[in-house]
C-alpha positions in Angstrom: 7.6 -24.4 -21.1 7.4 -27.4 -18.9 5.7 -27.4 -15.5 8.1 -28.1 -12.6 7.7 -30.7 -9.4 8.9 -30.1 -6.0 11.7 -31.8 -6.6 12.7 -30.2 -9.5 12.5 -26.8 -7.2 14.0 -27.6 -4.7 17.2 -28.4 -5.9 17.6 -25.0 -7.1 18.5 -24.1 -4.0 16.7 -20.4 -4.1 17.6 -20.5 0.0 16.3 -16.2 -0.7 12.9 -17.7 -2.0 10.1 -19.8 -1.3 7.0 -21.7 -3.3 3.5 -20.8 -2.1 1.0 -21.9 -4.1 1.9 -21.6 -7.9 4.7 -19.2 -7.5 8.0 -18.1 -6.4 8.0 -15.6 -3.3 10.7 -13.3 -1.9 11.0 -10.2 0.0 14.3 -7.8 0.2 14.5 -4.9 2.6 15.7 -1.9 1.5 16.5 1.3 2.9 14.5 3.4 1.1 12.0 4.1 -1.8 15.1 4.7 -4.1 17.1 1.9 -2.9 13.6 0.0 -4.2 13.7 1.4 -7.1 17.6 1.2 -8.5 17.1 -2.8 -7.5 14.6 -3.0 -9.6 15.7 -1.2 -12.6 18.4 -3.7 -12.1 15.7 -6.5 -12.3 14.8 -5.1 -15.2 17.5 -5.4 -16.8 18.1 -9.1 -16.0 14.3 -10.0 -16.5 14.8 -8.3 -20.6 17.8 -10.4 -20.7 15.7 -13.8 -20.0 12.7 -12.6 -21.4 10.3 -12.7 -17.9 9.3 -10.3 -15.5 8.4 -10.6 -11.8 5.1 -9.4 -10.3 6.4 -6.7 -8.1 4.9 -4.8 -5.1 6.9 -2.1 -3.0 6.7 0.5 -0.1 9.4 2.1 1.1 10.9 -0.9 3.3 10.2 -3.6 1.4 10.1 -5.3 -2.9 8.2 -7.9 -2.6 8.7 -9.9 -5.7 6.7 -13.1 -7.3 7.5 -15.3 -10.1 5.3 -17.7 -12.2 5.0 -18.5 -15.4 2.2 -18.3 -17.7 2.8 -20.9 -20.3 3.8 -23.7 -18.3 2.9 -26.9 -19.4 0.8 -29.5 -17.3 0.3 -33.2 -18.5 -2.8 -35.1 -17.8 -2.5 -38.5 -18.9 -2.4 -38.0 -22.8 -4.3 -34.0 -22.2 -1.5 -31.5 -22.2 -2.7 -28.0 -20.8 -1.1 -24.0 -20.4 -0.6 -23.4 -16.6 0.2 -21.0 -14.3 2.9 -22.1 -12.2 7.1 -22.2 -11.5 9.3 -23.3 -15.1 13.1 -23.1 -15.3 12.7 -19.5 -16.8 11.4 -18.8 -13.0 14.3 -20.5 -11.3 16.8 -18.6 -13.3 15.5 -15.6 -12.9 15.0 -15.9 -9.1 18.9 -16.7 -8.9 19.7 -13.8 -11.0 17.6 -11.5 -8.8 19.5 -13.7 -5.9 22.4 -12.1 -7.0 21.9 -8.8 -8.0 20.4 -8.6 -4.1 23.7 -9.0 -2.9 25.3 -6.6 -5.1 22.8 -4.1 -3.8 23.7 -5.2 0.0 20.1 -6.5 0.3 18.6 -9.3 3.1 15.7 -11.4 2.6 12.9 -11.7 4.8 11.9 -14.9 4.4 9.8 -15.6 6.9 8.1 -12.7 6.2 6.8 -13.9 2.5 2.9 -14.8 2.6 0.4 -15.2 0.4 -3.6 -15.4 1.1 -5.9 -17.5 -1.3 -10.1 -17.8 -1.7 -11.8 -20.9 -1.1 -15.4 -21.7 -1.7 -17.2 -25.4 -0.8 -20.0 -25.8 -3.5 -21.1 -28.8 -5.8 -21.8 -26.3 -8.8 -18.6 -24.3 -9.6 -18.8 -24.5 -13.4 -21.9 -22.7 -12.7 -21.3 -20.2 -10.3 -17.5 -19.4 -11.7 -19.0 -16.6 -13.9 -20.3 -14.6 -11.4 -17.2 -14.5 -9.1 -15.2 -13.8 -12.2 -17.3 -11.0 -12.8 -18.0 -9.7 -9.2 -14.3 -9.9 -8.2 -12.5 -9.5 -11.3 -15.0 -7.9 -14.1 -13.5 -10.2 -16.8 -14.9 -13.2 -17.6 -11.6 -14.9 -19.0 -10.1 -14.7 -15.4 -12.2 -18.0 -14.9 -9.9 -20.9 -15.8 -7.5 -18.5 -16.2 -3.8 -20.8 -15.6 -5.7 -23.3 -14.5 -7.9 -26.3 -15.8 -10.3 -26.1 -12.9 -12.5 -23.2 -12.7 -10.8 -21.0 -10.5 -11.0 -17.8 -10.8 -7.4 -15.8 -11.3 -7.0 -11.9 -11.6 -4.4 -10.9 -14.5 -3.6 -8.3 -12.5 -3.2 -9.7 -8.9 -5.5 -7.1 -7.4 -7.2 -9.4 -5.8 -6.6 -12.9 -4.2 -7.6 -16.6 -6.3 -10.6 -17.9 -5.7 -10.1 -21.9 -5.8 -13.6 -23.8 -5.5 -13.7 -26.9 -3.2 -16.0 -29.8 -4.7 -18.0 -30.5 -1.8 -21.5 -32.6 -2.8 -24.0 -30.6 -0.1 -22.1 -27.4 1.4 -23.2 -26.6 4.7 -22.2 -24.3 7.0 -19.9 -22.1 6.1 -18.4 -22.1 2.6 -15.8 -19.6 2.2 -12.6 -19.7 4.3 -9.0 -18.5 3.7 -5.8 -20.4 2.6 -2.9 -18.4 3.9 0.3 -19.7 2.8 3.6 -19.1 5.0 7.3 -20.6 5.1 7.7 -24.0 7.4 9.0 -21.9 9.6 6.7 -19.4 10.1 3.6 -21.7 10.3 4.3 -23.1 13.5 4.4 -19.6 15.1 1.5 -18.1 13.3 -0.8 -21.4 14.7 0.1 -21.1 18.1 -0.8 -17.3 18.2 -4.0 -17.8 16.5 -4.6 -20.7 19.3 -2.8 -17.9 22.0 -5.9 -15.7 20.5 -8.4 -17.6 21.0 -8.6 -20.2 18.1 -9.0 -23.8 18.0 -7.1 -26.5 15.4 -9.9 -28.0 14.2 -7.8 -30.5 11.8 -4.5 -31.2 11.4 -4.2 -34.5 10.0 -2.4 -33.2 7.1 0.5 -31.2 9.7 2.2 -29.6 9.0 1.2 -28.3 5.1 -1.7 -27.8 5.9 -3.8 -26.7 9.2 -7.1 -26.3 9.6 -8.6 -23.3 12.2 -11.4 -21.8 13.5 -12.5 -19.0 15.7 -14.8 -18.4 18.3 -17.2 -17.9 15.5 -16.7 -21.4 14.0 -15.4 -19.1 10.8 -12.1 -21.3 9.5 -9.0 -20.5 7.6 -6.3 -23.0 7.1 -2.6 -22.4 7.2 -0.2 -23.9 4.0 3.0 -24.3 4.8 5.2 -25.7 1.7 8.8 -28.2 1.8 11.2 -26.1 2.6 12.8 -24.7 -0.4 16.5 -26.0 0.9 15.0 -30.2 0.7 15.3 -31.5 -1.9 12.5 -33.6 -0.8 8.8 -33.7 -3.2 
């Protein structure tokens, strides 16, 4: 299916969901594990009807859901790539899950949604990516899974995605974390990090991307997507 752009995703008005990195994410609050199980049974039935299922994580208080399509079509000129991204079937299932949550009288905690990825600045991703695919996942096919780049993505979701920054000559720190949060949380998260002793290194792309450093100079990036309720791209 066609991968969707920001305007198309925002136009769906999925206020209980947020696009972070490649997928749609939601967190629902539950009273106990059994309530979460009943919620997931209904989600599974809806997913079976639509031919699509979410990625799920659950504890006794929360159900975390991620929706992403493995067969999204990305076009680079006349070249087509199969990528992991949001498609119409993700929007359709997200809307159904929102309805199911309402029937179960569950509240969405949009501000608590987050996603973490690893970044590695380097000048030879094609050479080093197989090493990291083997180390992180034990699967050589993790290199380039769901992306036309050399990014390493674990099919089971056990470890964060590892992407490679194209830096001609990487000096100093090469690894950094990217923390994806909702726009409402980003400002608070940055302020909390600064209050704890961190510093803002680069806010030239704020509010969508802000680089911070700890007292030793180790860097992290706070990434905030456009609000889902907006129709801006």
